[in-house]
N, C-alpha and C positions, 0 to 999 in steps of 0.2 A: 579793715579795722575790726579786730576780733575782741569781744568782751565776753563776760560770763553769760549774757543773754543770747548772743549770737551762737555760742556753743551749746547752751541748753536747748534752744529752740530750733537750731539747725538753719538759721537764716544768715544772709550775707552781710547785712548792715544792721547796726543797733537802733533800729527805728520800728516802732509799733504803731499801727493805725488804731485810733480810738474806736471803741465799740459804740457807735452812735445810733440811737433810735431813729428809724425811718431812713437812715443814710447808709448803714453798714450792710449793703446788699452785694450780690454775687459779682457784679461787674467791677465795683470799686475794690472789693476784697481781692479778686484775682489780679487786678492791675497793680495793687500795692505789693502783693507777693511776687509777681513777675518782675517787679523792680528790685527785688532782693530784700525788701523789708517784710514785716509780718502783717498781712491783711487779717482783719477781724470781722466776722459776720455777726450781726446782732440778732440773737435768737428771737427776742420778743417783738421784733419788727414783723416776723412771720405770724399769721393768725392762729397757728396751731402746730403741734409737733410734726405732723405729716408734711405740712408746708415747709417746715424747717429741714426735714430730710431732703425734700426736693431742691431746696436752695443750696444745701451742702453739695448735692450732686451737680448742680449747675456750676458751682465754684470749681469742682474737680474737672469739669469739661474745659475750663479755661486756664487752669494752671496745674502743674505737677509739683509745685513748691509748697512748703509748709504754710498753713493758715490756721487761725483760731476761731472760736465762737465765744461771744460774750453772752453770759447769762446773769442778768441783774435781778436780785431779790429785793422787792420793795413792797410795802403795804399797798394794797389795791382794794377798791370798792368791790370789784368782781374777782373771785378767786382765780388764780393762774395755776395751771397744771405743771408746776415746776418739775416734778419727778418725771413726767412724760417728756418734757423738753430735754431734761438731762439724759434720759434713756435714748432719745433720738440722736443726741450728740455722740454718745458712746457707741451705739449700734451702727452709726455711720462711719466709725473709725477715726473720728477727729481726735488728735492727740494733744491739742493745746486749747485750754479754756480760760477765759478771763471772767472771773466772778466779781460782782460789785453789789453795793447796797448792804443788805443784812448779812450776818454771819453765815457762811456757806457750809458750816461743819456737818450739817445733816447729810450733805451730798458728797462729802470728801471720801468716805469709804468706797463708794461706787466708782468715782473718778479714779482713785488711786489703784483700785483693783484692775481697772482697764488701762493702766499705764499712761494716764493723762497728766500732762504738766499743767499746774494751776497757777495762774497769775491772779492775785486779788488786789482790787483797787481800794485804797484807803485815803483818808484825809488827815490823819494824825499819826505820830510815831506810836502812840498807845495802841491804835488799831493795827498798825503794822506788826507790833510785837505779838498781838493776839493772833494775827493771821499766821505768823511763823509758828506759834504754839500748836495750831490745829493742823499744820503740815503743808501749807502752800509752798510752792517752789520759788515764787518770785512775788514781790509786792510792787504795785504801781502806785506811787504816792502822788496824790492829786492836790496841787497847790491852789490857793485862793484865786489865782488868775484864770482858772479853768472855765470852760463852758459847762452849763448844767449844774449838777449838785456839787456845791463847794464845801459842804460840811458847815459846822456852826462855830468853828474856832478861828477862822480868818487868818490862817498861817500862810504867808507867801512862800514861794518855792525856794528863795534864797536861804531861808531858815529851815524850812520843812525838809528839804532833801538831805542836807548833812546831818540834821538831827535824827532823821530816820536811819540813815546809813550807820550812824554811831550805835543805834539800839537794836539792830538786827544783824544776823550773819548771812542771811540769804540775799540774793541780788535785788537791787532796787532799780525800778524804771522811773524816771522823772516825768511827771505829767502835769499839764496846766501851764500854758504860756509858751509852748514850744512850736517853732515853725520854720526855723532856718539853722544854718551851720553854727551861728553864734550861740544859739540855745543849746545845741548838741554838745559843743565844746565846753560850755559853762557847766552843763549837767555832769559831764565826765569829770570836770575839775572838782565838783561838789561831792563826788563819790558814787554817783549813779552809774549804771552799766549801759544806759541807753535812754531814749526818750519815747514818749507817747505823743502823737499828734492827732487831734480831732479836727478842729476848725480848719487847719491847713489842708488836710486831705479832703474835707468837705468842699473846699474851693479848688478842685481839680477837674480836668475834662471828663474823667470817668465817674465822678460823683453823680449820683442820681438826682441831686438837688437841681431845681429849676435855675436856668442861667441868670435870671434876674436876681436871685438870691446871691449867687456868686459875685455878680457885679456889685451888689450892695455891700458885700464884705470888703471888696477891694477899695470902695469909696469911704469906708468907715474908719474911725479912729479908735484908739484904745479906750476912749471915754464913752463910746457909743454902746455900752452895755448897761444893764440895770439888774440889781438883786431883788428878787421877789420871794414871797412865801417865808420870809424870815419870822413873821409872827406865828407861823405854824411849825417852826423848827424843821423846815424842809427847804432851806435856802437854795435858790437856783439863780445862776447867771444867764440872762437872756438878752436879746437885742432890745435896744431902747426904742420902742414905738409907743403909740398912744395907748394901746391895750395894756402893755406892761406898766405904763404910768398909772392907768386906772386901777390896776391891782394894788400898786403901792399906796395909792390914795385910800382905797378901801381898808387896807391893813392899818393905816394910821388912825382910822376911826373905829377900829376894833371889829371889823367884819369877820365872820367865820367862813368855814369851808363851804357852807350852803350858798353864800353870795359869791365867793371867789372861785369856787370850783368850775362853774360854767365858763368862766373867762379863760381858764388855763387848761381846758380840755385838750387831751392829746390829739384828737381828731382835727382841731383847728390848727395846731402846730404842723401836723402832717400835711394839711392843705397848703400851708405856706410853701413848704418844700416842693409841692407838686405844681402849684399854679403861679408861684412867683410873686404873690401879693405880700410885700413885707409888712403891711399893716393888718393882714388878715387873721393873725393869731399870734400866740406866744411861741417863739422859736429860740433855741439855745445857740449861743455863739460865745467864743472866748475873747479875752482882751487882746490876744495875739492878732486879731483882725487888723489892728493898727499897723502891723508889720507886713501885711499881705497886700501886694499890689498887682498880682497877676493870676492867671488861671492856667497853669501848665498841665501836661499829662503827668501821671504818677512816676513814670520812668525818668523823665527829665527832672522832676522835682527832687526825687531821691538822689539821683546822680549829682545834681547841683549841690545839694546839701553835703554829700560826702566829699566831693571835690573841694568845696570851700572849707570844710572842716579840716581836711588834710593840709590845706594851705595855711589856715590859721595856726595849726599846731606846729608845723614845720617852719613857717615863716615868721609871723608876728611874735608868737609866744617864744619861739626858740631864740629870736633875736634879742629879746629882753634879758636873757641870761647868758648870752654869748660874750 
């Protein structure tokens, strides 16, 4: 199945792994790429640029296929050396970068000069248009169903994807709420050139997440997520546990970042993925968890999605117009 993104990125299947903080590590990235999709390493999971260089080298030891690196620009209490991370990516010879968060225009000249393909993640058609204006090659449009940062406009994928496709001329990747062949075929019908999957790849054998977290995902429904940080205009979709409920309660009474911050600390979320305690911190997960019932390896997952997508297109959909 060839689309604009398989041709641009040099991959076999129109599937991209989400750049997930604490999850997008070498083992998962290499497994996704070896399955014919695009694995994406998460730069800021690494403690510094030199550690990122080492992690990129580890990916290369495990795959000779294309992979990318996610670099997310967000306001932080502690300054992040984004330029040094960027230079580590370029000097390591990575040719695909996914940017997210704030406008990446400051870094575009350096990436372009190095021949890097840029995918920028957006949550509205307006942001997608701006991304196209500054020269990105592909936009990944993230619907309200997604894990993590959902934006502030609450636009679900069924509207967001075709609205974005209508307003840009560069390829669009559909993100947020995708995890199986039905989603891939629907995204293609809506005009996207492929899908981005985060939660679905988090729940695979090669994912570095604790097995107890993967099991919790398979038991959860689409209603077992919660939106937090809306009062701070940094809305995020996370798993519905007691701690995320406490955050929402604090927001309702007007609490500020001084009270909320310690509860949503990234170290606690990382600890959840490492020790398997679903109540131990705030951790991101998408509504797609309601459609996840197993923990396959990446090759089997991607192969299953592609086989079922072909069957849907040539079978059920074809029969409707025969």
